[in-house]
C-alpha positions as CSV (number, residue, x, y, z in Angstrom):
1,M,0.0,0.0,0.0
2,M,1.4,3.4,-1.0
3,F,0.9,6.4,1.2
4,N,0.4,10.0,0.1
5,K,2.2,12.8,2.1
6,A,4.7,10.5,3.7
7,P,6.9,12.2,6.3
8,D,10.2,13.3,4.8
9,F,13.2,11.3,5.9
10,T,16.8,10.8,5.0
11,V,18.6,7.5,4.7
12,L,22.1,7.6,6.2
13,M,24.7,5.1,5.3
14,A,28.5,4.8,5.8
15,V,30.9,2.7,3.8
16,Y,34.6,2.0,4.2
17,G,37.4,0.1,2.4
18,G,36.7,-3.2,4.2
19,D,33.1,-3.5,3.0
20,S,32.2,-6.0,0.3
21,P,31.3,-4.3,-3.0
22,G,28.7,-6.9,-3.8
23,L,26.9,-6.6,-0.5
24,F,27.2,-2.8,-0.6
25,E,25.6,-2.6,-4.1
26,K,22.8,-4.9,-2.9
27,A,22.3,-2.7,0.2
28,V,22.0,0.6,-1.8
29,Q,19.7,-1.0,-4.3
30,S,17.5,-2.3,-1.5
31,V,17.0,1.3,-0.3
32,F,15.8,2.5,-3.7
33,S,13.7,-0.6,-4.2
34,N,11.5,0.3,-1.2
35,T,7.8,1.1,-1.7
36,I,8.4,4.5,0.0
37,Q,11.4,6.5,-1.2
38,P,13.6,8.7,1.0
39,K,13.6,12.4,0.5
40,D,17.4,12.2,0.6
41,F,20.2,9.6,0.7
42,I,23.5,10.5,2.3
43,L,26.5,8.2,1.8
44,V,29.6,8.9,3.8
45,V,32.7,7.2,2.4
46,D,34.9,6.7,5.5
47,G,38.5,7.1,4.2
48,P,40.2,5.6,1.2
49,V,38.5,2.6,-0.6
50,G,39.8,0.3,-3.2
51,C,39.4,1.0,-6.9
52,E,36.5,-1.5,-7.3
53,L,34.5,0.0,-4.5
54,A,35.2,3.6,-5.6
55,Q,34.1,2.9,-9.1
56,L,31.0,1.2,-7.8
57,I,30.1,4.2,-5.7
58,L,30.4,6.5,-8.7
59,S,28.3,4.2,-10.8
60,L,25.6,4.0,-8.2
61,Q,25.6,7.8,-7.9
62,R,24.9,8.1,-11.6
63,K,22.0,5.6,-11.2
64,F,20.4,6.8,-7.9
65,P,19.9,10.3,-6.3
66,M,22.6,10.2,-3.7
67,R,24.7,12.8,-1.8
68,I,28.2,11.4,-1.3
69,V,30.7,12.7,1.2
70,W,34.3,11.5,0.7
71,L,36.4,11.6,3.9
72,S,40.2,11.7,3.3
73,M,40.9,9.5,6.4
74,N,39.1,6.6,8.1
75,G,37.9,8.0,11.3
76,G,35.5,5.2,12.4
77,L,31.8,4.7,12.2
78,A,30.8,7.3,14.8
79,N,32.7,10.0,13.1
80,A,31.4,9.1,9.7
81,L,27.7,9.1,10.9
82,N,28.2,12.3,12.8
83,V,29.5,14.0,9.6
84,G,26.4,12.7,7.8
85,L,24.0,13.8,10.6
86,H,25.3,17.3,10.2
87,L,24.1,17.3,6.6
88,V,20.6,16.0,7.2
89,H,17.8,18.5,6.3
90,T,14.8,16.3,7.1
91,E,13.1,15.8,10.5
92,W,13.9,12.1,10.4
93,V,16.8,9.9,9.6
94,L,16.7,6.2,8.9
95,R,19.9,4.2,9.2
96,A,21.0,1.6,6.6
97,D,24.2,-0.4,6.7
98,A,26.5,-1.0,3.8
99,D,26.2,-4.8,3.9
100,D,22.6,-5.3,4.9
101,Y,19.4,-5.8,2.8
102,N,16.4,-3.6,3.5
103,L,13.2,-5.5,2.8
104,P,11.0,-3.7,0.2
105,Y,8.4,-2.6,2.7
106,R,10.8,-1.5,5.5
107,F,10.2,2.3,5.2
108,E,6.5,1.9,4.6
109,R,6.1,-0.1,7.8
110,Q,8.1,2.5,9.8
111,L,6.0,5.5,8.7
112,S,3.6,4.8,11.5
113,F,6.3,5.5,14.1
114,M,7.1,8.8,12.5
115,R,3.4,9.8,12.3
116,E,3.0,8.9,16.0
117,G,5.9,11.1,16.9
118,I,8.2,8.3,18.2
119,D,11.7,9.8,18.6
120,L,13.6,6.5,18.2
121,F,12.4,3.3,16.7
122,G,13.6,0.1,15.1
123,S,12.6,-3.5,14.3
124,A,13.6,-7.1,14.4
125,I,16.3,-8.5,12.1
126,V,17.2,-11.9,10.6
127,E,20.9,-12.5,10.5
128,V,22.2,-14.3,7.4
129,D,25.7,-15.3,6.2
130,K,27.3,-14.0,3.0
131,G,25.6,-16.7,1.1
132,G,22.1,-15.7,2.3
133,Q,21.7,-18.7,4.7
134,R,19.6,-17.7,7.8
135,L,21.5,-17.9,11.0
136,G,19.1,-16.6,13.6
137,Y,16.8,-13.7,14.6
138,R,17.3,-10.8,17.0
139,V,13.9,-9.6,18.2
140,P,14.1,-6.4,20.3
141,P,11.8,-5.4,23.1
142,C,8.9,-3.4,21.7
143,E,7.2,-1.4,24.5
144,T,8.8,1.7,26.1
145,G,9.1,0.1,29.6
146,E,10.6,-3.1,28.1
147,I,13.1,-1.1,26.1
148,S,14.2,0.9,29.2
149,R,14.7,-2.3,31.2
150,F,16.4,-4.1,28.4
151,A,18.8,-1.2,27.9
152,K,20.3,-1.9,31.3
153,L,21.6,-5.3,30.0
154,R,21.9,-5.1,26.2
155,N,21.4,-2.9,23.2
156,P,17.7,-2.5,22.8
157,F,17.8,-1.6,19.1
158,N,19.1,-3.1,16.0
159,H,21.2,-0.3,14.6
160,M,20.6,-1.1,10.9
161,T,16.8,-0.9,11.4
162,V,16.7,2.3,13.4
163,G,15.0,5.7,12.6
164,F,15.2,8.7,14.8
165,R,14.5,12.4,15.1
166,V,17.5,14.3,13.9
167,D,17.2,17.3,16.2
168,L,17.2,15.1,19.3
169,A,20.2,13.1,18.2
170,R,22.1,16.4,17.6
171,C,21.0,17.7,21.0
172,C,22.6,14.6,22.5
173,G,25.8,15.3,20.8
174,G,25.5,12.6,18.1
175,Y,27.2,9.3,18.2
176,P,29.8,8.9,21.0
177,N,33.1,7.6,19.8
178,I,33.0,4.2,21.4
179,H,34.2,1.5,19.1
180,L,31.3,-0.6,17.8
181,K,29.2,0.6,20.7
182,E,28.4,4.1,19.3
183,D,24.8,3.2,18.6
184,Y,24.0,1.8,22.0
185,A,25.7,4.8,23.6
186,L,23.5,7.2,21.5
187,W,20.3,5.4,22.5
188,A,21.3,5.8,26.1
189,S,21.9,9.5,25.6
190,M,18.5,9.9,23.9
191,L,16.7,7.9,26.7
192,M,18.3,10.3,29.2
193,H,16.8,13.2,27.2
194,G,13.3,11.7,27.4
195,A,13.0,10.1,24.0
196,Q,9.8,8.3,23.1
197,V,10.9,4.9,21.9
198,A,9.4,1.8,20.3
199,N,10.3,-1.3,18.3
200,S,8.5,-3.6,15.9
201,A,8.8,-7.3,16.2
202,E,8.6,-7.6,12.4
203,V,11.7,-8.4,10.5
204,L,12.5,-5.5,8.2
205,V,16.2,-6.0,7.5
206,E,18.4,-9.0,6.6
207,A,21.7,-8.4,8.4
208,T,24.9,-9.9,7.2
209,A,26.6,-11.8,10.1
210,G,28.3,-15.1,10.6
211,R,30.9,-16.9,12.7
212,D,33.8,-15.1,11.0
213,M,32.4,-11.8,12.3
214,Y,32.1,-13.1,15.9
215,M,35.6,-14.6,15.7
216,R,37.1,-11.2,14.7
217,R,35.3,-9.1,17.3
218,G,37.7,-9.7,20.2
219,G,40.8,-8.4,21.9
220,W,41.7,-5.5,24.1
221,R,40.2,-2.8,21.9
222,Y,36.8,-4.5,22.2
223,A,37.2,-5.0,25.9
224,K,38.1,-1.4,26.5
225,A,35.1,-0.3,24.4
226,E,32.8,-2.3,26.6
227,I,34.2,-0.6,29.7
228,D,33.7,2.8,28.1
229,L,30.2,1.9,27.2
230,Q,29.3,0.9,30.8
231,I,30.7,4.2,32.0
232,H,28.5,6.0,29.5
233,L,25.4,4.1,30.6
234,V,26.0,5.1,34.2
235,R,26.4,8.7,33.2
236,C,23.1,8.5,31.3
237,R,21.5,7.0,34.4
238,V,20.5,3.9,32.4
239,K,22.0,1.7,35.1
240,G,23.8,1.9,38.4
241,A,27.6,1.7,39.0
242,F,27.5,-1.8,40.6
243,S,25.7,-3.5,37.7
244,A,27.9,-1.6,35.2
245,C,31.0,-3.0,36.9
246,L,29.6,-6.5,37.0
247,H,28.3,-6.5,33.4
248,G,31.3,-4.6,32.0
249,G,33.8,-7.0,33.6
250,A,32.0,-10.1,32.4
251,R,31.6,-8.8,28.8
252,A,35.2,-7.6,28.7
253,M,36.3,-11.2,29.6
254,I,34.1,-12.5,26.8
255,F,35.9,-10.2,24.3
256,L,39.2,-11.5,25.6
257,A,38.1,-15.1,25.4
258,P,38.9,-17.4,22.4
259,G,36.9,-16.6,19.3
260,I,35.1,-20.0,19.3
261,V,33.7,-19.1,22.8
262,R,32.4,-15.8,21.5
263,S,30.9,-17.4,18.5
264,F,29.0,-19.9,20.7
265,I,27.7,-17.2,23.0
266,Y,26.4,-15.1,20.1
267,E,24.9,-17.9,18.1
268,K,23.5,-20.1,20.8
269,M,22.6,-17.8,23.7
270,L,21.9,-14.3,22.2
271,R,19.9,-15.2,19.1
272,H,16.5,-16.7,18.4
273,K,16.0,-19.6,16.0
274,R,12.7,-19.5,14.2
275,D,11.2,-20.4,10.8
């Protein structure tokens, strides 16, 4: 079903040299294959990329209405998204990742949240490997109270499904520079500022994941990021200092554990299996 007078929104995506050209092309095409089109599409190229990816970006720019920002150095996802946020002219921004597929009705389904004035919203995802094989589902809490409680323990939103009010995100200072935790940290800041929040249990994005990703995400950098995140959550009054120390210490140990252990925890304990 098509809507007249849909709220204006911008799709914000960042891409860097390590992204797969094939998955990136599919991700961009999925944005413009949606039943509702964005008012604007901002792509931030985070530092130098290879020749193949650079040529693909230019080719897609000729095919689709895209605003592209080329950053001379790789500054990380938080910096790239903050650069993009500064350029958004619409009331709403919807995030899209450079290696994930947006289902054709994603934006249409999320119009209701914008019309109801929800400041921050998202949906469930299905995780797939690079071959498209389904691995599991991440279904977030949906109601405001559930989201606030869940935020004390884990990220209550799937970043690649999220939409939010631009002015509120800017008021919060944008994405904090916490490695791979920048989204969770921003949600905490927005909750502290009284954001109205909601999620849908419907799957609207196919997110690329897999054991190789879980195996890579380990080491001291990831452990430190977890500690930094817990400090931020305390500052935002999402949780208390004692639980932050407990959870931060436990998760830091997981990041320092062998990759096969992390993979087991993610695949068997933190994801739903359903058909």
